[in-house]
C-alpha positions in Angstrom: 23.2 -155.6 -228.0 22.7 -153.9 -231.4 25.2 -154.3 -234.2 25.2 -152.8 -237.7 26.7 -154.9 -240.4 27.9 -153.0 -243.5 28.6 -155.7 -246.0 27.6 -156.3 -249.6 28.0 -160.1 -249.5 24.4 -161.3 -248.9 25.4 -164.8 -248.1 27.8 -163.6 -245.4 25.2 -161.2 -244.0 22.7 -164.1 -243.8 25.1 -166.2 -241.9 25.9 -163.4 -239.4 22.2 -162.8 -238.8 21.5 -166.4 -238.2 24.4 -166.8 -235.8 24.1 -163.6 -233.8 20.3 -163.3 -233.5 20.2 -166.8 -232.0 22.5 -165.3 -229.3 20.4 -162.4 -228.5 21.9 -159.7 -230.7 19.8 -157.3 -232.7 21.4 -156.8 -236.2 20.8 -154.2 -238.9 22.4 -154.5 -242.4 23.5 -152.1 -245.0 24.6 -153.3 -248.5 26.8 -150.3 -249.3 28.9 -147.7 -247.6 26.7 -144.7 -248.1 23.7 -146.5 -246.5 25.9 -147.8 -243.7 27.2 -144.4 -242.9 23.7 -142.9 -242.9 22.5 -145.6 -240.5 25.5 -145.3 -238.3 25.1 -141.6 -237.7 21.3 -141.6 -237.4 20.8 -144.7 -235.2 22.5 -146.0 -232.0 24.6 -149.1 -232.2 26.9 -150.9 -229.7 29.3 -151.9 -232.5 29.7 -151.9 -236.3 31.1 -154.7 -238.5 32.5 -153.0 -241.6 33.7 -154.4 -244.9 36.5 -152.6 -246.7 35.5 -153.0 -250.3 31.9 -151.6 -250.6 29.8 -150.0 -253.3 29.2 -146.2 -253.3 31.5 -145.6 -250.4 34.4 -147.8 -249.2 35.1 -148.8 -245.6 37.7 -146.0 -245.2 35.1 -143.5 -246.3 32.6 -144.8 -243.8 35.2 -144.6 -241.0 36.2 -141.1 -241.9 32.6 -140.0 -242.0 31.9 -141.6 -238.6 34.9 -140.1 -236.9 34.6 -136.7 -238.5 31.0 -136.6 -237.1 32.4 -137.4 -233.6 30.9 -140.8 -233.5 33.1 -143.1 -231.4 31.1 -146.4 -231.9 33.4 -149.4 -231.9 34.2 -150.5 -235.5 35.5 -153.9 -236.4 36.8 -154.1 -240.0 36.0 -157.5 -241.6 37.8 -157.9 -244.9 39.8 -160.2 -247.1 42.7 -157.7 -247.3 45.2 -159.3 -244.9 48.5 -157.6 -245.7 50.1 -155.6 -242.9 49.9 -152.2 -244.7 46.1 -152.8 -245.1 45.7 -153.5 -241.4 47.7 -150.4 -240.5 45.7 -148.3 -242.9 42.5 -149.6 -241.3 43.6 -148.8 -237.8 44.8 -145.4 -238.8 41.4 -144.6 -240.4 39.8 -145.2 -237.1 39.0 -149.0 -236.8 39.1 -150.5 -233.3 39.7 -154.0 -234.5 40.5 -155.9 -237.7 39.5 -159.4 -238.7 40.4 -161.0 -242.0 38.2 -163.4 -244.1 37.7 -166.3 -243.8 37.0 -166.2 -240.1 35.3 -168.2 -237.4 32.0 -166.8 -236.1 32.9 -167.5 -232.4 36.0 -165.4 -232.9 34.0 -162.5 -234.3 31.6 -162.8 -231.4 34.3 -162.6 -228.7 36.0 -159.7 -230.5 32.7 -157.8 -230.6 32.1 -158.6 -226.9 35.5 -157.2 -226.0 35.0 -154.0 -228.1 31.5 -153.4 -226.6 32.8 -154.0 -223.0 35.7 -151.5 -223.4 33.4 -148.9 -225.0 31.0 -149.1 -222.1 33.6 -147.5 -219.9 34.1 -150.4 -217.5 37.4 -149.2 -216.2 37.3 -150.9 -212.8 36.4 -154.5 -212.0 32.8 -154.9 -211.0 31.8 -158.3 -209.8 28.3 -159.6 -209.0 28.0 -162.6 -206.7 25.0 -164.6 -205.4 25.8 -167.7 -203.5 28.6 -169.5 -205.5 27.6 -167.7 -208.7 30.0 -165.0 -209.8 29.8 -162.6 -212.8 32.7 -160.3 -213.5 31.1 -157.4 -215.5 34.6 -156.2 -216.7 35.8 -159.5 -218.2 32.3 -160.9 -218.9 33.4 -164.1 -217.1 30.7 -166.1 -215.4 31.4 -169.0 -213.0 29.7 -171.1 -210.4 31.5 -172.9 -207.8 34.7 -172.0 -209.5 33.6 -173.6 -212.8 33.5 -171.3 -215.8 30.1 -171.0 -217.6 29.7 -170.1 -221.2 26.6 -167.9 -221.8 25.3 -166.2 -224.9 25.1 -162.4 -224.7 21.3 -162.5 -224.2 21.7 -164.8 -221.2 24.5 -162.7 -219.8 22.3 -159.6 -220.0 19.4 -161.5 -218.2 21.9 -162.7 -215.6 23.2 -159.2 -215.0 19.7 -157.8 -214.3 18.7 -160.8 -212.1 21.9 -160.7 -210.1 21.8 -156.9 -209.6 18.2 -157.2 -208.3 18.8 -160.3 -206.2 17.0 -161.4 -204.1 14.1 -159.3 -205.4 11.8 -160.3 -208.2 12.2 -159.0 -211.7 9.2 -158.6 -213.9 9.0 -160.1 -217.4 8.5 -156.7 -218.8 11.7 -155.4 -217.3 13.7 -158.4 -218.6 12.2 -158.0 -222.0 13.1 -154.4 -222.1 16.7 -155.2 -221.1 17.0 -157.4 -224.1 14.9 -155.7 -226.8 14.0 -152.2 -225.6 10.6 -151.2 -226.7 10.4 -153.7 -229.5 10.2 -157.2 -228.1 9.9 -160.0 -230.7 6.7 -162.0 -231.4 6.4 -165.2 -229.4 7.8 -166.0 -226.0 11.5 -165.5 -226.7 12.1 -164.6 -223.1 11.1 -168.0 -221.9 13.6 -169.6 -224.4 16.5 -167.4 -223.1 15.5 -168.1 -219.5 15.5 -171.8 -220.3 19.1 -171.5 -221.7 20.2 -169.5 -218.7 18.7 -171.9 -216.2 20.3 -174.9 -218.0 23.8 -173.3 -217.7 23.5 -171.8 -214.2 21.3 -174.4 -212.4 21.4 -177.5 -214.5 24.4 -179.3 -213.1 24.0 -178.1 -209.5 21.8 -179.4 -206.7 21.0 -175.9 -205.4 18.8 -174.0 -207.9 19.1 -170.2 -208.0 16.7 -169.1 -210.7 13.1 -169.2 -209.7 9.9 -168.6 -211.7 7.3 -166.4 -210.1 4.0 -167.1 -211.8 2.3 -164.0 -213.2 5.2 -161.9 -212.0 8.5 -162.8 -213.6 11.7 -164.3 -212.2 14.2 -163.9 -209.4 17.7 -165.2 -208.7 18.4 -166.0 -205.1 19.9 -168.6 -202.8 17.0 -170.7 -201.5 17.1 -172.3 -198.1 16.5 -176.1 -197.9 13.2 -175.5 -196.0 12.0 -173.2 -198.8 12.9 -175.8 -201.4 10.8 -178.4 -199.5 7.9 -176.0 -199.2 8.1 -175.1 -202.8 8.1 -178.8 -203.8 4.9 -179.3 -201.8 3.3 -176.2 -203.3 3.9 -177.4 -206.9 
């Protein structure tokens, strides 16, 4: 998921990048409203985090420019202005959500997830299920054996692709494209995300669903006991 942060506080921006990039987001930043508006109307983003008090063009100006251009990207206003009239003004200007500083990063994360899910047009419940693993694409809730699992956005995206393709194999190239498009990062970041996904989905359970296919990629499928024995003998 790609998010634009329009914020002139460099320290805050650094914290947001550290937190969200570790969870599979791709972030761009703009230090002023004019730059933020330019990026927002010329690039595609899943959501925008927008400060109110900005150099060159304030948050309201950015919102008006976006909505006047017909851009309906979800916008979360992140500001120290916490009075009710300020919140009302923000929503009337076109904001989709409003979070006041100081704030907890996990709260910002779940608010962004909710905005992006609603904007994707998931009006009806869509549920993926493989064995006892269940993923509700509407609520973004993942569970196995009735136990809720907490997954980072990158892991949820990988899980969605793997479950939709199950029991077929999914190539590394397709999984990398699902996360990063045509610009995958240097190093084997996919392996790291698969490790985190496997730790959550398979770690506590005797039946393992995520399988590595050497020189191919991965697949998610229920494995029969005989297959598990054969796999063990085959290394």
